[in-house]
TORMAR-694370 format. One line per 8 residues: number of its first residue (from 1); for each residue x, y, z of C-alpha. Coordinates in nm, 2 decimals, always signed. Example, Ala and Ser with C-alpha at 12.3 -4.5 7.8 and 13.67 -1.06 7.14 Angstrom:
BEGIN
1 = +1.23 -0.45 +0.78 ~ +1.37 -0.11 +0.71
END
This chain:
BEGIN
1 = +2.95 -2.25 +1.20 ~ +2.71 -2.19 +1.49 ~ +2.79 -1.89 +1.71 ~ +2.71 -1.78 +2.06 ~ +2.54 -1.46 +1.95 ~ +2.42 -1.54 +1.59 ~ +2.30 -1.89 +1.55 ~ +2.40 -1.97 +1.19
9 = +2.68 -1.76 +1.05 ~ +2.72 -1.99 +0.75 ~ +2.39 -1.86 +0.62 ~ +2.47 -1.49 +0.70 ~ +2.48 -1.24 +0.42 ~ +2.54 -0.88 +0.53 ~ +2.39 -0.75 +0.20 ~ +2.06 -0.91 +0.29
17 = +1.85 -0.66 +0.50 ~ +1.67 -0.94 +0.68 ~ +2.00 -1.09 +0.79 ~ +2.12 -0.75 +0.92 ~ +1.79 -0.71 +1.11 ~ +1.84 -1.05 +1.27 ~ +2.20 -0.96 +1.36 ~ +2.08 -0.65 +1.54
25 = +1.81 -0.85 +1.72 ~ +2.07 -1.11 +1.82 ~ +2.30 -0.84 +1.96 ~ +2.01 -0.70 +2.16 ~ +1.93 -1.05 +2.28 ~ +2.29 -1.11 +2.39 ~ +2.33 -0.77 +2.56 ~ +2.00 -0.81 +2.76
33 = +1.97 -1.16 +2.89 ~ +2.24 -1.12 +3.17 ~ +2.05 -0.82 +3.31 ~ +1.85 -0.83 +3.63 ~ +1.52 -0.74 +3.46 ~ +1.36 -0.86 +3.14 ~ +1.33 -0.59 +2.87 ~ +0.98 -0.52 +2.75
41 = +1.09 -0.64 +2.40 ~ +1.13 -0.99 +2.53 ~ +0.84 -1.02 +2.78 ~ +0.59 -1.16 +2.53 ~ +0.49 -1.52 +2.44 ~ +0.64 -1.52 +2.08 ~ +0.91 -1.77 +2.00 ~ +1.20 -1.52 +2.04
49 = +1.07 -1.40 +2.38 ~ +1.03 -1.76 +2.50 ~ +1.38 -1.84 +2.39 ~ +1.51 -1.53 +2.56 ~ +1.34 -1.61 +2.89 ~ +1.46 -1.97 +2.88 ~ +1.82 -1.88 +2.81 ~ +1.81 -1.60 +3.07
57 = +1.69 -1.85 +3.33 ~ +1.97 -2.09 +3.25 ~ +2.23 -1.81 +3.25 ~ +2.13 -1.65 +3.57 ~ +2.14 -1.98 +3.74 ~ +2.50 -2.03 +3.62 ~ +2.61 -1.67 +3.69 ~ +2.64 -1.68 +4.07
65 = +2.84 -1.42 +4.26 ~ +3.21 -1.43 +4.20 ~ +3.26 -1.62 +4.53 ~ +3.04 -1.91 +4.42 ~ +3.19 -1.98 +4.08 ~ +3.28 -2.35 +4.10 ~ +3.32 -2.66 +3.88 ~ +3.61 -2.52 +3.68
73 = +3.65 -2.72 +3.36 ~ +3.93 -2.98 +3.34 ~ +4.04 -2.93 +2.98 ~ +4.14 -2.63 +2.77 ~ +3.85 -2.69 +2.53 ~ +3.60 -2.71 +2.82 ~ +3.74 -2.38 +2.95 ~ +3.69 -2.21 +2.62
81 = +3.34 -2.36 +2.57 ~ +3.22 -2.28 +2.92 ~ +3.35 -1.94 +2.96 ~ +3.28 -1.82 +2.61 ~ +2.92 -1.89 +2.70 ~ +2.90 -1.76 +3.06 ~ +2.96 -1.39 +3.10 ~ +3.22 -1.35 +3.38
89 = +3.12 -1.01 +3.50 ~ +3.05 -0.93 +3.87 ~ +2.69 -0.89 +3.97 ~ +2.73 -0.95 +4.35 ~ +2.62 -0.59 +4.42 ~ +2.27 -0.68 +4.31 ~ +2.24 -0.89 +4.63 ~ +2.33 -0.58 +4.83
97 = +2.11 -0.31 +4.68 ~ +1.74 -0.30 +4.66 ~ +1.71 -0.26 +4.28 ~ +1.39 -0.15 +4.12 ~ +1.29 -0.17 +3.75 ~ +1.20 +0.17 +3.60 ~ +1.24 +0.07 +3.24 ~ +0.86 +0.11 +3.18
105 = +0.85 +0.45 +3.34 ~ +0.93 +0.80 +3.21 ~ +1.10 +0.90 +3.54 ~ +1.44 +1.07 +3.56 ~ +1.51 +0.92 +3.90 ~ +1.35 +0.81 +4.23 ~ +1.29 +0.95 +4.57 ~ +1.42 +0.82 +4.91
113 = +1.23 +0.90 +5.22 ~ +1.34 +0.94 +5.58 ~ +1.70 +0.98 +5.48 ~ +1.93 +1.08 +5.77 ~ +2.26 +1.07 +5.60 ~ +2.41 +0.89 +5.30 ~ +2.58 +0.90 +4.97 ~ +2.47 +0.90 +4.61
121 = +2.66 +0.89 +4.28 ~ +2.64 +1.05 +3.95 ~ +2.79 +0.98 +3.61 ~ +3.17 +0.94 +3.60 ~ +3.35 +1.02 +3.28 ~ +3.65 +0.81 +3.16 ~ +3.96 +0.90 +3.37 ~ +3.76 +1.09 +3.64
129 = +3.74 +1.00 +4.00 ~ +3.41 +0.92 +4.17 ~ +3.25 +1.22 +4.32 ~ +3.06 +1.17 +4.64 ~ +2.75 +1.38 +4.72 ~ +2.60 +1.39 +5.07 ~ +2.23 +1.41 +5.11 ~ +2.02 +1.47 +5.42
137 = +1.67 +1.55 +5.54 ~ +1.35 +1.36 +5.52 ~ +1.35 +1.31 +5.14 ~ +1.62 +1.30 +4.87 ~ +1.60 +1.24 +4.50 ~ +1.84 +1.01 +4.31 ~ +1.88 +1.08 +3.94 ~ +1.94 +0.83 +3.66
145 = +2.23 +0.89 +3.44 ~ +2.31 +0.74 +3.10 ~ +2.62 +0.54 +3.03 ~ +2.72 +0.43 +2.69 ~ +2.99 +0.30 +2.46 ~ +3.04 +0.21 +2.10 ~ +3.22 -0.07 +1.91 ~ +3.34 -0.05 +1.55
153 = +3.35 -0.36 +1.33 ~ +3.54 -0.32 +1.01 ~ +3.32 -0.45 +0.73 ~ +3.61 -0.67 +0.62 ~ +3.54 -0.90 +0.92 ~ +3.20 -0.98 +0.76 ~ +3.35 -1.00 +0.41 ~ +3.61 -1.25 +0.54
161 = +3.36 -1.44 +0.76 ~ +3.57 -1.38 +1.07 ~ +3.27 -1.44 +1.29 ~ +3.46 -1.56 +1.60 ~ +3.64 -1.22 +1.62 ~ +3.31 -1.04 +1.58 ~ +3.15 -1.24 +1.85 ~ +3.44 -1.22 +2.09
169 = +3.45 -0.84 +2.05 ~ +3.08 -0.82 +2.11 ~ +3.10 -1.04 +2.43 ~ +3.39 -0.83 +2.56 ~ +3.19 -0.51 +2.48 ~ +2.88 -0.64 +2.66 ~ +3.07 -0.75 +2.97 ~ +3.25 -0.42 +2.98
177 = +2.92 -0.24 +3.01 ~ +2.82 -0.46 +3.31 ~ +3.17 -0.43 +3.46 ~ +3.14 -0.05 +3.46 ~ +2.80 -0.06 +3.63 ~ +2.93 -0.30 +3.89 ~ +3.24 -0.09 +3.96 ~ +3.02 +0.22 +4.01
185 = +2.81 +0.05 +4.28 ~ +3.11 -0.10 +4.46 ~ +3.28 +0.24 +4.46 ~ +2.96 +0.38 +4.62 ~ +2.97 +0.12 +4.90 ~ +3.34 +0.19 +4.97 ~ +3.28 +0.56 +4.98 ~ +3.00 +0.51 +5.23
193 = +3.21 +0.29 +5.45 ~ +3.48 +0.55 +5.49 ~ +3.25 +0.84 +5.54 ~ +3.37 +1.10 +5.80 ~ +3.11 +0.99 +6.05 ~ +3.22 +0.62 +6.03 ~ +3.49 +0.44 +6.23 ~ +3.63 +0.10 +6.13
201 = +3.56 -0.21 +6.34 ~ +3.90 -0.31 +6.48 ~ +4.03 -0.67 +6.46 ~ +3.89 -0.83 +6.78 ~ +4.05 -1.07 +7.02 ~ +3.99 -1.44 +6.94 ~ +3.89 -1.74 +7.15 ~ +4.08 -1.75 +7.48
209 = +4.15 -2.12 +7.43 ~ +4.37 -2.06 +7.12 ~ +4.73 -1.96 +7.16 ~ +4.86 -1.68 +6.94 ~ +4.96 -1.80 +6.60 ~ +4.81 -2.14 +6.63 ~ +4.56 -2.29 +6.39 ~ +4.23 -2.12 +6.40
217 = +4.36 -1.82 +6.59 ~ +4.32 -1.57 +6.30 ~ +3.99 -1.72 +6.20 ~ +3.86 -1.68 +6.56 ~ +3.96 -1.31 +6.56 ~ +3.78 -1.26 +6.23 ~ +3.47 -1.43 +6.37 ~ +3.47 -1.20 +6.67
225 = +3.51 -0.90 +6.44 ~ +3.23 -1.00 +6.21 ~ +3.00 -1.06 +6.51 ~ +3.08 -0.72 +6.65 ~ +3.01 -0.56 +6.31 ~ +2.67 -0.73 +6.28 ~ +2.59 -0.63 +6.64 ~ +2.68 -0.27 +6.57
233 = +2.45 -0.26 +6.27 ~ +2.16 -0.42 +6.46 ~ +2.18 -0.18 +6.75 ~ +2.21 +0.12 +6.52 ~ +1.91 +0.01 +6.30 ~ +1.68 -0.14 +6.57 ~ +1.45 +0.15 +6.58 ~ +1.43 +0.24 +6.21
241 = +1.14 +0.02 +6.12 ~ +1.35 -0.23 +5.91 ~ +1.18 -0.53 +6.07 ~ +1.51 -0.70 +6.15 ~ +1.61 -0.93 +6.44 ~ +1.93 -1.11 +6.54 ~ +1.78 -1.44 +6.44 ~ +1.63 -1.35 +6.11
249 = +1.88 -1.09 +5.96 ~ +2.13 -1.20 +5.70 ~ +2.44 -0.99 +5.66 ~ +2.66 -0.97 +5.35 ~ +3.03 -1.00 +5.40 ~ +3.17 -0.81 +5.10 ~ +3.52 -0.93 +5.05 ~ +3.81 -0.83 +4.82
257 = +3.96 -1.12 +4.63 ~ +4.28 -1.10 +4.84 ~ +4.09 -1.19 +5.16 ~ +3.86 -1.45 +5.01 ~ +4.03 -1.75 +5.16 ~ +4.07 -1.59 +5.50 ~ +3.71 -1.49 +5.53 ~ +3.59 -1.83 +5.41
265 = +3.79 -1.99 +5.69 ~ +3.62 -1.76 +5.94 ~ +3.28 -1.84 +5.80 ~ +3.35 -2.21 +5.85 ~ +3.53 -2.18 +6.18 ~ +3.45 -2.43 +6.45 ~ +3.63 -2.44 +6.78 ~ +3.51 -2.79 +6.87
273 = +3.65 -3.07 +6.66 ~ +3.36 -3.32 +6.67 ~ +3.13 -3.37 +6.37 ~ +2.83 -3.14 +6.40 ~ +2.98 -2.90 +6.65 ~ +2.83 -2.55 +6.63 ~ +2.99 -2.26 +6.45 ~ +3.10 -1.96 +6.65
281 = +2.93 -1.70 +6.42 ~ +2.64 -1.55 +6.61 ~ +2.46 -1.42 +6.31 ~ +2.38 -1.53 +5.95 ~ +2.64 -1.42 +5.71 ~ +2.68 -1.46 +5.33 ~ +3.01 -1.40 +5.16 ~ +3.04 -1.21 +4.83
289 = +3.38 -1.17 +4.68 ~ +3.48 -0.91 +4.42 ~ +3.79 -0.79 +4.24 ~ +3.65 -0.43 +4.23 ~ +3.73 -0.30 +4.58 ~ +4.01 -0.04 +4.60 ~ +4.11 -0.14 +4.96 ~ +4.23 -0.50 +4.97
297 = +4.31 -0.52 +5.35 ~ +3.96 -0.45 +5.47 ~ +3.62 -0.62 +5.42 ~ +3.26 -0.49 +5.48 ~ +2.97 -0.63 +5.68 ~ +2.65 -0.50 +5.53 ~ +2.28 -0.52 +5.61 ~ +2.15 -0.55 +5.25
305 = +1.86 -0.38 +5.08 ~ +1.66 -0.15 +5.32 ~ +1.80 +0.20 +5.24 ~ +2.06 +0.08 +4.99 ~ +1.86 +0.17 +4.69 ~ +1.91 +0.15 +4.31 ~ +1.71 +0.18 +4.00 ~ +1.76 +0.06 +3.64
313 = +1.60 +0.30 +3.40 ~ +1.73 +0.16 +3.07 ~ +1.83 -0.20 +3.01 ~ +2.14 -0.25 +2.78 ~ +2.00 -0.12 +2.45 ~ +2.19 -0.14 +2.12 ~ +2.19 +0.08 +1.81 ~ +2.37 +0.03 +1.48
321 = +2.50 +0.24 +1.20 ~ +2.73 +0.20 +0.90 ~ +3.00 +0.46 +0.81 ~ +3.04 +0.45 +0.43 ~ +3.36 +0.65 +0.45 ~ +3.53 +0.43 +0.71 ~ +3.38 +0.10 +0.59 ~ +3.29 +0.02 +0.95
329 = +2.97 -0.09 +1.13 ~ +2.92 +0.09 +1.46 ~ +2.72 -0.07 +1.74 ~ +2.64 +0.16 +2.03 ~ +2.50 +0.04 +2.37 ~ +2.33 +0.25 +2.63 ~ +2.23 +0.19 +2.99 ~ +2.07 +0.42 +3.25
337 = +2.08 +0.37 +3.62 ~ +2.12 +0.54 +3.96 ~ +2.17 +0.44 +4.32 ~ +2.23 +0.57 +4.67 ~ +2.33 +0.46 +5.02 ~ +2.05 +0.61 +5.23 ~ +2.17 +0.48 +5.57 ~ +2.53 +0.46 +5.66
345 = +2.45 +0.25 +5.96 ~ +2.39 -0.05 +5.73 ~ +2.76 -0.07 +5.65 ~ +3.06 -0.15 +5.87 ~ +3.42 -0.17 +5.74 ~ +3.64 -0.43 +5.93 ~ +4.01 -0.43 +5.98 ~ +4.22 -0.74 +5.94
353 = +4.54 -0.63 +6.13
END
């Protein structure tokens, strides 16, 4: 059989050292290609590196933000085939943060300059709540922390050639690592939006031509709210050297899944009914939908990048070991990253009621 992680399981023999070496390489290949940056191991011109770069290119084209996943397969087989191949984790936050690759450095973090107020995060252990740390002054330092997990495969899975179970577990394990990273960054954004110095943008009045409760009334109110949020951000950031203007700036509308349809209607809202009539949004907006926001009755308008900083210190890296007493193969994966919201004025939380 041909697998998604290991190409030819029918030829696999765990007692063969070369086969085990290829399996470890295949696991590293699988763990790394969805990441934002290419690991040094796969940056060369050898056959494996070229294959990695090509597959990564195809996969990243397919893995759009959660809001843009389309073309759902029609049959059960197509569902299995398509979604066994495409990792369905959430990477929308990578369009919000300015993420730098520090994998080739020996640094334990990065500096942020001209920070007025903001939030950073540190490692969160299983079961703990996110701890928010405030920073201030002209310069702050954001540390990288290491996040890891391990997966045990009982050797009988290899003995019995239960390769689909092995691969499914590996894919779930890999996606879990990316899910935790995404959840950490989304929690940081939510914490910044409800900081003590922040006030929510209230639901604004809609178009005067629409009667209460009629079609388009809610959408027109959301449009007015989004416009006010963008205006608030622009006015607060106009003298900070960001090089933004009302005509050129693009704002992210970070949306919980529960509000996806409502915000999409607002994004497409047109008061006039004729073809080609102008939209009533005053600024450029891009919607990103996620299931990882704790509050489901608010959405966020965000000026991306700028002082929303992040760094990836270690790409997903795997290590293996065999426990002769438990008859299990252990695969451990480690990542290292850090991030911070250096300017609270880049984020506005919007009410829907």
